[in-house]
C-alpha beads as a LAMMPS data file, in Angstrom:
LAMMPS data file: protein, C-alpha beads

87 atoms
86 bonds

1 atom types
1 bond types

-500.0 500.0 xlo xhi
-500.0 500.0 ylo yhi
-500.0 500.0 zlo zhi

Masses

1 110.0

Atoms # bond

1 1 1 78.843 350.890 -237.707
2 1 1 80.863 347.704 -237.376
3 1 1 82.731 346.959 -234.301
4 1 1 86.126 345.304 -234.685
5 1 1 88.822 344.742 -232.173
6 1 1 91.782 345.202 -234.565
7 1 1 91.760 346.635 -238.043
8 1 1 92.714 344.384 -240.980
9 1 1 96.110 344.995 -242.633
10 1 1 95.975 346.764 -245.939
11 1 1 97.124 343.584 -247.825
12 1 1 94.247 341.670 -246.212
13 1 1 91.797 344.484 -247.220
14 1 1 92.901 344.530 -250.833
15 1 1 92.375 340.774 -251.230
16 1 1 88.588 341.286 -250.540
17 1 1 86.266 341.936 -253.571
18 1 1 84.598 344.901 -251.764
19 1 1 85.382 347.056 -248.750
20 1 1 82.952 348.476 -246.212
21 1 1 82.806 352.242 -245.586
22 1 1 84.987 352.083 -242.479
23 1 1 87.460 349.610 -244.011
24 1 1 88.055 351.860 -246.894
25 1 1 88.206 355.311 -245.130
26 1 1 89.517 354.418 -241.710
27 1 1 91.519 351.229 -241.971
28 1 1 92.894 351.645 -245.501
29 1 1 93.279 355.546 -245.823
30 1 1 93.328 356.473 -242.147
31 1 1 90.718 359.273 -242.509
32 1 1 88.116 360.211 -240.075
33 1 1 84.402 359.888 -240.859
34 1 1 83.919 363.743 -241.162
35 1 1 86.590 363.958 -243.867
36 1 1 85.078 360.867 -245.701
37 1 1 81.639 362.527 -245.704
38 1 1 83.087 365.760 -247.070
39 1 1 84.961 363.911 -249.871
40 1 1 81.777 362.049 -250.970
41 1 1 80.106 365.415 -251.486
42 1 1 82.910 366.721 -253.772
43 1 1 83.054 366.191 -257.498
44 1 1 84.126 362.788 -258.567
45 1 1 83.631 360.815 -255.318
46 1 1 84.448 357.226 -254.998
47 1 1 81.735 354.861 -256.364
48 1 1 80.024 353.233 -253.284
49 1 1 76.935 351.058 -253.452
50 1 1 74.471 349.894 -250.812
51 1 1 73.870 346.341 -249.549
52 1 1 70.937 346.774 -247.227
53 1 1 71.853 349.915 -245.241
54 1 1 75.584 349.470 -245.463
55 1 1 77.910 351.274 -247.914
56 1 1 80.517 349.290 -249.817
57 1 1 83.006 349.995 -252.541
58 1 1 84.481 347.375 -254.996
59 1 1 88.186 347.073 -254.351
60 1 1 88.961 347.810 -258.112
61 1 1 86.823 350.945 -257.952
62 1 1 88.727 352.084 -254.680
63 1 1 92.106 351.521 -256.471
64 1 1 90.845 353.449 -259.533
65 1 1 89.587 356.387 -257.341
66 1 1 92.875 356.566 -255.445
67 1 1 94.876 356.587 -258.722
68 1 1 92.721 359.378 -260.172
69 1 1 93.066 361.479 -257.034
70 1 1 96.820 360.941 -257.081
71 1 1 97.105 361.998 -260.767
72 1 1 94.902 365.049 -260.228
73 1 1 96.854 366.473 -257.265
74 1 1 100.383 365.135 -257.080
75 1 1 102.544 366.191 -254.114
76 1 1 105.570 368.248 -254.762
77 1 1 107.828 369.139 -251.819
78 1 1 107.996 372.937 -251.205
79 1 1 111.315 374.503 -251.720
80 1 1 112.130 377.637 -250.133
81 1 1 115.194 379.359 -251.478
82 1 1 115.849 381.902 -248.798
83 1 1 119.124 383.661 -248.949
84 1 1 120.906 384.691 -245.880
85 1 1 121.700 388.300 -245.113
86 1 1 120.013 391.445 -246.287
87 1 1 119.745 391.452 -250.071

Bonds

1 1 1 2
2 1 2 3
3 1 3 4
4 1 4 5
5 1 5 6
6 1 6 7
7 1 7 8
8 1 8 9
9 1 9 10
10 1 10 11
11 1 11 12
12 1 12 13
13 1 13 14
14 1 14 15
15 1 15 16
16 1 16 17
17 1 17 18
18 1 18 19
19 1 19 20
20 1 20 21
21 1 21 22
22 1 22 23
23 1 23 24
24 1 24 25
25 1 25 26
26 1 26 27
27 1 27 28
28 1 28 29
29 1 29 30
30 1 30 31
31 1 31 32
32 1 32 33
33 1 33 34
34 1 34 35
35 1 35 36
36 1 36 37
37 1 37 38
38 1 38 39
39 1 39 40
40 1 40 41
41 1 41 42
42 1 42 43
43 1 43 44
44 1 44 45
45 1 45 46
46 1 46 47
47 1 47 48
48 1 48 49
49 1 49 50
50 1 50 51
51 1 51 52
52 1 52 53
53 1 53 54
54 1 54 55
55 1 55 56
56 1 56 57
57 1 57 58
58 1 58 59
59 1 59 60
60 1 60 61
61 1 61 62
62 1 62 63
63 1 63 64
64 1 64 65
65 1 65 66
66 1 66 67
67 1 67 68
68 1 68 69
69 1 69 70
70 1 70 71
71 1 71 72
72 1 72 73
73 1 73 74
74 1 74 75
75 1 75 76
76 1 76 77
77 1 77 78
78 1 78 79
79 1 79 80
80 1 80 81
81 1 81 82
82 1 82 83
83 1 83 84
84 1 84 85
85 1 85 86
86 1 86 87
């Protein structure tokens, strides 16, 4: 795993042609490694590739995967319509 003093800003990361495993999951999405490993075992994981022993994802594939996940499971705020009193 790479050792960095400070993580790159998202704009700096998105300017790169490819992102490392930790840049994508930790720096860009803010997810821990355990969650990243779990997601990669689910259907339709992001398309990573190997350079040597390190995993990378092309930036355009990362954006496409994020867009696909956002379309599959959009967030809708929960609305509770509780009425006061005994009805």
